[in-house]
C-alpha positions in Angstrom: 67.6 -2.8 -56.5 65.4 0.2 -55.2 62.1 -0.2 -56.9 59.0 2.7 -57.3 55.8 2.5 -55.6 54.5 0.3 -58.3 57.4 -2.2 -58.5 59.1 -0.9 -61.4 63.2 -0.6 -61.0 65.4 2.7 -61.2 67.2 0.9 -63.7 65.6 2.7 -66.8 64.1 5.9 -67.9 61.9 6.8 -70.9 61.9 9.2 -73.9 59.9 10.3 -76.4 61.5 11.2 -79.7 59.9 13.8 -81.1 62.3 16.0 -83.4 60.6 15.7 -86.8 59.7 18.7 -88.8 56.3 16.9 -89.5 56.5 18.6 -92.9 54.0 15.8 -94.6 51.5 16.7 -91.4 51.3 20.4 -92.4 51.4 20.9 -88.7 53.4 19.9 -85.3 52.5 16.3 -85.5 53.0 15.8 -81.6 50.3 18.2 -81.0 47.9 16.5 -83.5 44.8 14.9 -81.9 44.4 11.4 -82.3 41.6 9.2 -80.4 40.8 12.5 -78.4 44.5 13.2 -77.1 47.4 15.0 -78.9 49.8 12.4 -79.7 52.8 13.5 -77.3 50.2 12.6 -74.5 50.3 9.1 -75.9 53.6 8.7 -76.3 53.9 9.6 -72.9 51.1 7.6 -71.6 53.1 4.6 -73.1 56.0 5.1 -70.7 54.2 5.9 -68.0 52.3 2.6 -67.9 55.9 1.0 -67.7 56.4 3.6 -64.6 59.3 5.2 -65.9 60.2 9.2 -65.5 59.8 10.4 -69.1 61.4 13.5 -70.9 61.0 14.5 -74.9 63.6 14.7 -77.0 64.3 16.8 -79.7 61.0 19.1 -79.5 60.8 21.2 -82.5 58.2 23.4 -80.6 57.6 24.3 -77.1 56.4 20.8 -75.2 57.5 21.7 -71.6 54.4 21.7 -70.5 53.9 18.1 -70.7 57.5 16.8 -70.2 60.8 18.5 -69.5 62.1 18.7 -72.9 66.1 17.9 -74.1 66.9 20.0 -77.2 69.0 18.7 -79.4 70.9 19.9 -82.8 67.9 19.0 -85.4 70.0 16.2 -87.0 67.2 13.6 -87.0 66.2 11.1 -84.4 69.8 9.7 -83.7 70.4 13.3 -82.7 67.9 13.2 -80.0 68.6 9.9 -78.9 72.3 11.2 -78.3 71.0 14.1 -76.6 68.6 11.9 -74.2 71.4 9.3 -73.5 73.8 12.5 -72.4 71.0 13.4 -69.4 70.1 10.1 -68.9 71.0 8.8 -65.3 69.7 5.1 -65.6 71.7 2.5 -67.3 69.0 2.1 -69.6 67.0 4.2 -71.8 63.4 3.5 -73.5 62.8 5.4 -76.7 59.0 5.5 -78.2 58.2 7.8 -81.3 55.9 10.4 -81.2 53.9 9.3 -84.1 53.6 5.5 -83.1 50.4 5.8 -80.9 49.6 2.0 -81.5 52.5 0.6 -79.8 50.9 -1.1 -76.2 52.7 -0.3 -73.0 53.2 -4.2 -72.8 54.9 -4.6 -75.7 57.5 -1.9 -74.6 57.8 -3.4 -71.2 58.9 -6.7 -72.9 61.6 -4.9 -74.5 62.6 -3.6 -71.4 62.5 -6.9 -69.3 64.9 -8.8 -72.2 67.3 -5.5 -71.7 67.5 -6.4 -68.0 67.9 -9.8 -69.0 70.1 -10.1 -71.2 72.7 -6.9 -70.9 72.6 -6.6 -74.7 73.5 -2.9 -76.4 69.7 -2.6 -76.9 66.5 -4.5 -77.8 64.7 -3.8 -81.0 61.4 -5.7 -82.3 61.1 -7.8 -85.6 58.1 -7.9 -87.4 57.9 -10.5 -90.2 61.5 -10.7 -90.0 62.3 -6.9 -90.2 63.8 -4.8 -87.6 61.8 -2.0 -86.4 63.7 0.7 -85.0 61.1 2.2 -82.7 60.4 1.3 -79.8 63.9 0.5 -78.4 65.9 -0.1 -75.4 69.5 1.0 -75.8 72.3 0.7 -73.1 73.6 4.0 -72.0 77.3 2.5 -72.8 76.7 2.7 -76.2 76.5 6.8 -75.9 80.2 7.5 -77.2 80.0 5.2 -80.0 76.7 6.8 -81.1 78.2 10.0 -80.9 81.1 9.0 -83.1 78.5 7.6 -85.8 76.7 11.0 -85.7 79.4 13.1 -86.4 80.7 10.9 -88.9 77.4 11.7 -90.8 75.8 8.3 -90.6 72.7 9.6 -89.1 70.4 6.6 -89.2 69.1 5.3 -86.3 69.4 1.6 -86.7 72.8 1.3 -88.5 74.3 3.6 -86.2 73.0 1.8 -83.3 73.8 -1.9 -84.7 77.2 -0.5 -85.6 77.8 0.9 -81.8 76.9 -2.1 -80.2 79.0 -4.6 -82.3 82.1 -2.3 -81.6 81.6 -3.1 -77.7 80.9 -6.5 -78.4 77.3 -6.0 -77.1 75.3 -7.1 -79.9 71.4 -6.1 -80.2 68.8 -8.2 -79.4 65.9 -8.9 -81.5 62.6 -10.0 -80.4 60.0 -11.2 -82.8 57.0 -9.7 -81.8 54.7 -12.2 -83.4 55.9 -14.9 -80.9 55.4 -12.5 -77.7 51.8 -11.4 -79.1 50.9 -15.4 -79.7 52.4 -16.2 -76.2 50.3 -13.5 -74.5 53.3 -11.4 -73.5 52.0 -8.5 -75.2 48.8 -7.5 -75.0 46.5 -5.2 -76.8 43.8 -3.3 -75.2 42.4 -2.5 -78.6 42.6 -6.1 -79.9 44.7 -4.6 -83.0 47.1 -7.2 -84.5 50.8 -6.2 -84.2 51.0 -5.7 -88.1 49.0 -2.4 -86.7 51.2 -1.5 -83.8 54.3 -0.1 -86.1 52.6 2.1 -87.7 53.9 5.9 -88.4 51.1 8.4 -88.2 53.1 11.4 -90.7 50.1 12.6 -92.6 46.4 13.9 -91.6 44.9 10.6 -93.8 47.3 8.1 -91.4 45.6 9.7 -88.6 42.2 9.2 -90.2 43.1 5.8 -91.0 44.4 4.7 -87.5 41.5 6.5 -86.3 39.4 3.9 -87.8 41.4 0.9 -86.8 40.3 1.9 -83.3 36.9 2.1 -84.1 37.0 -1.5 -85.3 37.9 -1.3 -89.1 40.5 -3.7 -90.7 40.7 -5.0 -86.8 42.2 -8.3 -86.7 41.9 -10.6 -82.9 
């Protein structure tokens, strides 16, 4: 398989889901500053760390100065996933959420590697036994079934993805993130415990709290 200059195979593309209304933030959260950069830059960096071409799915405001934007109909994250899969030329699509800057690229790389090895319908993390909706790797073969789920009014990403995968007999693979962290497969440069990786930053208070984590408050090594 052909590889890029940094050794990443051209079997996957990356997408940032940025279609939320940002009602609790009070402004477009994609452009909110966190640790000196807007959240959209953090999300794009997570994918760039894997050597992936990245696009932005479902942005409510112009973000094309950062990366190409794929419009959707504003029906939630599943709508953004379907819009992204429609334009995805690779068999695998890697999805990150614009409001989750604490997920280390090494964790996303572990998801992608699991998808390459086992060929499931998709790969997600679990944390303390609970499935984490994002980040996610989804096989493009699920697109028709996901569109059907969305058209039926089933807009929940996790439910729709599981149903689509089961319908095609390509069940999701779930990776316990704690095991990967303990094995040093997923390494966080800020030494944050995996409990913090999946925080969604939806309010100014949550932005502040996450900033405190990066400055050493409540840090667990």
